[in-house]
N, C-alpha and C positions, 0 to 999 in steps of 0.2 A: 664323611665319616659320621656316623651316628653320633648325637648329641647323647649327654648324661654317661658316657663312658670316661673312667680315667686312663689315659694312654701313658705309658711309660717307655720311653725311648732309652736304648742303652747301647753304645756301640760294641760291635764284636771284636775285640782286642785281638784274637789270635788272627781272624781275617785280616785286619788292618795291619798287622806286623807283616804278614804274609805278602800283603799287596805291595807293601812299602819295600820289602826285600826283593821281590821279585824287579819292582818298578827299578830298584837300584842296578840289579843285574842287567836288565835291559839297557840302561843309560850307558853303564860301563863298558858294555860290548856291544853298543851300536854299529861300530864298524865291522862288526863280524855279522851281525844279525840282518842289518839293513839288506846287504847283498843278496842273502838268500831270501829275504821276503820279497825283493824286486823279481829275482828269478823264478822262484817257484810259485808264489800265490797265484799267478794265472795259470798253472798247470792244475789247480786243484779240482777235483770233480767227485760226483757221488755224494754229494753233501759235506765234504771236507771244507768247502769254502764258508760253510756255517759256522765251522769250529773255529774259533780264536787260535792263532799261536801262542803257545803258552811259554812263558819264562818263569820258572818255578823254582823256589829254594827248598831243597828238601833237608838240608842240614846246617845248622848254624852252631857255632861255638862262639866263644867271647870275641874273637880276634879273626875269626873267617865263617865266610857265607860259602855253600856249596850247591849249586842249581843246575838246571838243564834248560836248554830251549828246545822246543818240540813243535814240529808243524807237521799238521796231518794234511796227507796228499789225496789217498784215494783207497777204495777197498782193495785188497789183494787179489790177484787173479783168480786164485783157486779157492778162496773163502769171502764171500759177501758181507761177512760182518768183522772181519779182520783188518784193520786200517794197514796202512804202509805209512809208516810215521818218519819223519826226518828230524834227526837229532843234530845239533850244532853245538860246537864248543871248542875247549882246547885238546889236544891231544895229552891223553894221560898214561903214564907208562906205570907199572906196578912199583917200580921203587919211589915214586912219587909219594905215596902212602909211608914210606920210611922217613921222610923230610919233615921237618916243623914248618908250618904249621898245620898241614894235613895229616901228620901222623898221629893226632889226638883224634882224629875222626876213625881211625881203622879204613876198612875197605868199605864201611857203611853201606852194602847191598849195591854197590856200584860195580860191576866188572871192569878189569884193566882195559884201556884203550875206549871206553865209552867216553862220547864228549862231554865235558863238564866245564862249569863256568865257576871260577873262583872270584871272591871279594875278600880282600882287596886282589886284584887282577896282578898275576905275576909279572914282574919287570922285566924287560929285555926282550928279545925275538922269541916269538912262539910259533908252534907248530899247531894248524887249527884241523879238525876233523869233522866230517860229516858222515852220520851213518843212518843208513835207511833199514828198518827191520820190518819185517810182517810175519802173518800167517802164525804157524805154530812155532816160530823161533822162539826158544826159552825167555821168558819174561814173567814177572808177576802179574803183570795187568789183566784185568779181566777181559780186554778188548782183543786179547789174542783167543786163537781158535784152539780148542781142545779136539778136534774132529781128527781120527786115526789118519785120514787121507789126504790132510792138508799140507802142503809143502811150506817149511819156513824159509826164509829169506833174509838175508843181511849182507848189504854193501857197504863198503866202508871208503872214503877217500880223506887224504892227507893232503896239505898245501901250506906254505908261509903266508900267502895272501888269500885274506877270506873272498874278495872279489873273484881271483881267478878261480879258486875252489867252487864257489858258488856255480860259476859257468861253467865248470866241467860237471859238476853234479847235475845241473839242468840237461846239458847236452847228452850224457849218459843215460839219465831217467827216462827221456823222451825216446831214445833208442831202444832201452830195455823194456819200457811199456809203450807202445806204440797207440794206445788208445786215450793216451792223455793229448789234450789240446795242443796244437802247433799254432804259434804266434807268426803273424805276417809280419 
C-alpha cells in the first residue's frame, strides 16, 4: 500500500450480522445440511462447484431467525443460464404462519412448503423437505430464465430422516438428469 495515505477501516456491521446469523443456522442444522452436501456436492457441474452452498437468513425478529439453505447443482437442461437449485429445510405448512412466533413474520415472500430453517429450531420430531427448482419456475431471483420457451421445473421430497432424504434426492436427481456425474 502506498505511503502517505490515511487508511480508515470500518467493519460492515450488516455483513457481519448476516454472516453470524447464517453461521448459526448452519450450525443448528448441521444434521440436515451435511448429508445433502455429502450426497450432492460431487454431482455439481457447469460451474456450480465454484458457487458455495448458501445458508442465508432472510428475516429476523427479536426471537426468531428464518432462512434457507441452497445448493447450486447445474444449469437447467433447457436454459444454460438458469440454475437448478436444491433448497433444504423444514417442511412448512400454511398454518405454521398462524402460530407464534412465526405469525409475527406473516408469509414474508416465502411460499408454503418452501424449505425453511428456523432459529430457535422447533422442538420435537420434524419433517424435512428438499426442493429443486429451475428454469422459468416462478421465483423472484434474476437467475431464473424469462424466455417464453423455457420449461420450469420443481421437484420436492419430504422425509423425517435427513440422511434418507439426501440419499433419495441424489438417486432421483441422477435418474432425472443423466448428464450429472456418477460416482463409482
